[in-house]
C-alpha positions, 0 to 999 in steps of 0.5 A, spaced: 427 674 330 428 666 330 433 662 327 436 664 320 440 660 315 444 664 311 444 661 303 448 667 300 450 674 301 443 676 301 438 670 301 436 667 308 431 662 310 427 663 316 427 656 321 420 656 322 419 655 314 422 648 316 418 642 319 422 637 322 419 630 324 423 624 328 422 617 326 425 611 328 431 609 323 433 602 321 440 600 321 446 601 326 444 603 333 443 596 336 437 595 341 437 603 341 434 603 334 428 600 336 427 605 342 429 612 340 427 616 334 433 618 331 431 619 323 429 626 321 424 627 316 425 635 314 419 638 310 420 644 306 414 648 303 417 651 297 411 654 294 410 658 301 417 660 302 420 667 302 425 665 296 425 668 290 421 666 285 427 664 280 430 660 286 423 656 287 423 654 280 430 651 280 429 648 286 423 644 283 427 643 277 433 640 281 430 635 286 423 633 282 423 626 286 424 629 293 418 633 292 411 632 293 404 634 289 403 639 294 410 642 293 413 640 299 421 638 299 422 632 303 429 630 306 430 624 309 436 623 314 438 616 317 445 615 317 447 617 324 446 614 330 444 620 334 438 625 332 442 631 332 447 629 327 441 627 323 438 633 324 444 637 322 445 632 315 438 634 314 439 641 314 446 641 311 443 637 305 437 642 304 442 648 305 446 645 299 440 645 295 438 651 296 445 654 294 445 650 288 438 653 286 440 660 288 446 660 283 443 663 276 445 659 270 450 662 265 447 664 259 449 660 253 452 665 247 450 661 241 456 660 236 457 658 229 462 653 226 468 656 224 471 656 216 475 649 217 470 646 221 465 647 215 470 645 210 471 638 213 464 637 214 463 639 206 469 634 204 466 629 209 459 629 205 462 629 198 466 623 200 460 619 203 456 621 197 461 618 192 461 612 196 453 611 196 454 613 188 459 607 187 454 603 190 448 604 185 453 603 179 456 596 182 450 591 182 455 586 185 456 590 192 452 586 198 451 592 201 
């Protein structure tokens, strides 16, 4: 059994589902930036993963700009100077996204306006109707 990431109590992600590519990064690092591939491009195939179908749908909805046409989620990390720190940052961002997707959204319970709100609405409508009726009767009005 390889490395496993725990998303929630019963939801786990196998490290073999994650593909990492290291590329040269721009930004801080001095001359080292031209020699060493410190930036990480993490790829995660959402459709082929072992995640439940509802979690997959929420991942696709949460990060539509990071997902390719083939359903692969790409997370890029180049904020640190070392490969290990960028790798850890990319993995933690993936796990945070998956934890957010694993949470089921609360169902909205439909509510109705209360009696006071209904009464206020009717009073406002009546006042507005009177103002408009007064405009129709008064030809000097510029409105």
